C-alpha positions as CSV (number, residue, x, y, z in Angstrom):
1,M,0.0,0.0,0.0
2,K,1.2,3.5,-0.8
3,K,2.3,5.6,2.2
4,I,-0.3,8.1,3.3
5,I,0.8,11.5,4.7
6,L,-1.8,13.7,6.5
7,A,-0.9,17.4,6.2
8,S,-2.7,18.3,9.4
9,E,-2.3,18.3,13.1
10,S,-6.1,18.2,13.6
11,P,-7.0,15.6,16.2
12,R,-10.4,15.2,14.5
13,R,-8.9,14.4,11.1
14,Q,-6.4,12.0,12.7
15,S,-9.2,10.3,14.7
16,L,-11.4,9.8,11.6
17,L,-8.5,8.1,9.7
18,Q,-7.6,6.0,12.7
19,Q,-11.3,4.8,13.0
20,L,-11.0,3.5,9.5
21,G,-7.8,1.6,10.3
22,V,-5.7,3.7,8.0
23,K,-2.0,3.9,8.8
24,F,-0.6,7.3,8.1
25,T,2.2,9.7,9.1
26,I,1.5,13.3,10.1
27,S,3.4,16.1,8.4
28,P,1.5,19.3,9.2
29,A,1.6,22.2,6.8
30,N,2.3,25.6,8.2
31,I,0.7,28.2,5.9
32,A,-0.9,31.6,6.5
33,E,-4.6,31.0,6.2
34,D,-5.8,34.3,4.9
35,I,-9.6,34.2,4.7
36,S,-9.9,37.8,3.7
37,E,-9.0,37.0,0.1
38,S,-11.6,38.3,-2.4
39,I,-12.4,34.9,-3.9
40,S,-15.4,32.6,-3.4
41,P,-15.5,30.3,-0.3
42,E,-15.1,27.3,-2.6
43,Q,-12.1,28.8,-4.3
44,L,-10.6,29.7,-0.9
45,V,-10.8,26.1,0.6
46,R,-9.5,24.6,-2.7
47,S,-6.5,27.1,-2.6
48,L,-5.7,26.5,1.1
49,A,-5.9,22.7,0.7
50,W,-3.5,22.8,-2.3
51,Q,-1.1,25.2,-0.5
52,K,-0.9,22.7,2.4
53,A,-0.4,19.7,0.1
54,R,2.2,21.5,-1.9
55,Q,4.2,22.6,1.2
56,V,4.2,19.0,2.6
57,L,5.2,17.6,-0.8
58,Q,8.3,19.8,-0.9
59,N,9.6,18.1,2.3
60,R,8.1,14.6,1.8
61,P,8.0,13.8,-1.9
62,E,7.1,10.1,-1.2
63,G,3.6,8.9,-0.7
64,I,0.1,10.3,-1.1
65,V,-0.6,13.6,0.7
66,I,-4.0,14.3,2.1
67,A,-4.6,18.0,2.8
68,A,-7.9,19.6,3.9
69,D,-9.2,23.0,4.9
70,T,-12.6,23.5,6.5
71,I,-14.5,26.8,6.8
72,V,-17.9,27.9,8.0
73,C,-19.8,30.1,5.5
74,W,-22.8,32.2,6.6
75,E,-24.7,34.4,4.2
76,G,-21.9,34.2,1.7
77,R,-19.3,35.3,4.3
78,V,-16.5,33.1,5.6
79,M,-16.5,32.8,9.4
80,G,-13.0,32.0,10.7
81,K,-11.9,30.8,14.1
82,P,-13.0,33.1,16.9
83,V,-10.3,35.4,18.3
84,D,-11.8,35.3,21.8
85,R,-14.9,34.4,23.8
86,D,-16.8,37.6,22.7
87,D,-16.1,36.8,19.1
88,A,-17.3,33.3,19.6
89,H,-20.5,34.6,21.3
90,A,-21.1,36.9,18.3
91,M,-20.6,34.0,15.8
92,L,-23.1,31.8,17.7
93,C,-25.6,34.6,17.8
94,Q,-25.4,34.9,14.1
95,L,-25.8,31.2,13.5
96,S,-28.7,30.8,16.0
97,G,-32.0,29.7,14.4
98,R,-30.4,29.9,10.9
99,S,-28.6,27.7,8.4
100,H,-25.0,27.9,7.3
101,Q,-22.6,25.9,5.1
102,V,-19.5,24.0,6.1
103,M,-17.1,23.6,3.2
104,T,-14.0,21.4,3.2
105,G,-11.5,21.7,0.4
106,L,-9.7,18.4,-0.1
107,C,-6.5,17.9,-2.0
108,I,-5.0,14.5,-2.7
109,A,-1.5,14.8,-4.3
110,E,1.6,12.9,-5.1
111,A,5.0,14.4,-6.2
112,A,4.6,13.0,-9.7
113,D,1.2,14.7,-10.2
114,A,1.1,17.4,-12.9
115,V,-2.2,18.6,-11.5
116,P,-3.4,18.0,-8.0
117,D,-6.8,16.3,-7.3
118,L,-8.9,18.9,-5.7
119,A,-12.6,18.9,-4.6
120,V,-14.9,20.7,-2.2
121,E,-17.6,19.1,0.0
122,T,-20.4,21.3,1.3
123,T,-22.8,20.4,4.1
124,K,-25.7,22.6,5.2
125,V,-26.1,22.9,9.0
126,Y,-29.2,24.2,10.7
127,F,-28.9,25.6,14.2
128,R,-31.8,25.6,16.5
129,P,-32.7,29.0,18.1
130,L,-30.3,29.6,20.9
131,T,-30.9,31.6,24.1
132,D,-28.1,33.7,25.5
133,T,-27.9,31.1,28.4
134,D,-27.5,28.3,25.8
135,I,-24.6,30.2,24.2
136,E,-22.9,31.1,27.5
137,N,-23.3,27.5,28.8
138,Y,-21.7,26.2,25.6
139,L,-18.9,28.7,25.8
140,N,-18.1,27.6,29.3
141,H,-16.7,24.5,27.6
142,D,-13.5,25.3,25.7
143,E,-14.3,23.2,22.6
144,W,-15.2,26.3,20.6
145,I,-11.5,27.5,20.8
146,D,-9.8,27.1,17.4
147,K,-13.0,26.0,15.6
148,A,-14.3,27.7,12.5
149,G,-17.8,29.1,13.4
150,A,-17.0,28.7,17.1
151,Y,-18.5,25.2,17.5
152,A,-17.6,21.5,17.3
153,I,-20.4,19.2,16.0
154,Q,-18.6,16.1,17.3
155,G,-18.8,17.5,20.9
156,R,-21.3,19.5,22.8
157,G,-21.8,21.6,19.7
158,A,-24.1,18.8,18.6
159,L,-26.6,20.2,21.1
160,L,-26.8,23.4,19.1
161,V,-27.5,21.7,15.8
162,E,-31.1,20.9,14.8
163,R,-30.2,19.0,11.6
164,I,-27.8,18.8,8.7
165,E,-28.1,18.2,5.0
166,G,-25.0,16.4,3.6
167,C,-22.0,14.7,5.0
168,F,-21.6,14.7,8.8
169,F,-17.9,13.9,8.6
170,N,-17.4,17.1,6.5
171,V,-18.6,19.2,9.4
172,V,-16.0,17.4,11.6
173,G,-13.3,18.3,9.1
174,L,-12.8,15.4,6.7
175,P,-15.5,14.2,4.2
176,L,-14.7,10.5,4.3
177,N,-16.8,9.4,1.3
178,L,-15.2,12.1,-0.9
179,L,-11.8,11.2,0.4
180,N,-12.2,7.5,-0.5
181,T,-13.6,8.4,-4.0
182,M,-10.5,10.6,-4.6
183,L,-8.1,8.0,-3.2
184,R,-9.6,5.3,-5.5
185,C,-8.4,7.4,-8.4
186,K,-4.9,6.9,-7.0
187,G,-5.4,3.2,-6.8
188,L,-6.1,3.1,-3.0
189,D,-9.5,2.0,-1.6
190,L,-10.0,2.5,2.1
191,L,-12.5,-0.3,2.1
192,E,-9.6,-2.6,1.4
193,V,-7.4,-1.4,4.3
194,H,-6.7,-4.1,6.9
């Protein structure tokens, strides 16, 4: 089997691959994630995923690199990671009782590739109406720190979500079905991993 390199320190992405029994090495990319660029959210996550993969390929040219970037998009605007508790509070107020999109740009690349394999998965997430007490109680748990949109669906953030349309694992940060579809094009099927 080809060597798999995950270009991420995200414990969520690592955990999802481990649950599938995938053996991989971690080689995190260190790029400036500028979300203020004047491009569409889809173009942004594609670009960031490719930048991460390209950086890792420069240092580790062997194997298949998996790079991903996940954003929250509300009313056409990208919501980044909150800078502090007040920022997180404001984000959750905006998402309360409304829907938003979670987009993950996914890049699968090998050093020999002339063109990287890039795709975007989008999931629509609906928040129930939140009271100020709901928001404050959620913020008392630190899982919102370093999370786009100020919540983690795989934790207590699930209690804020009414429903989703699309891939749950995308909201966690790694759309597994899309990942396997892309890896199959490289001759690797995660269903065959032992």
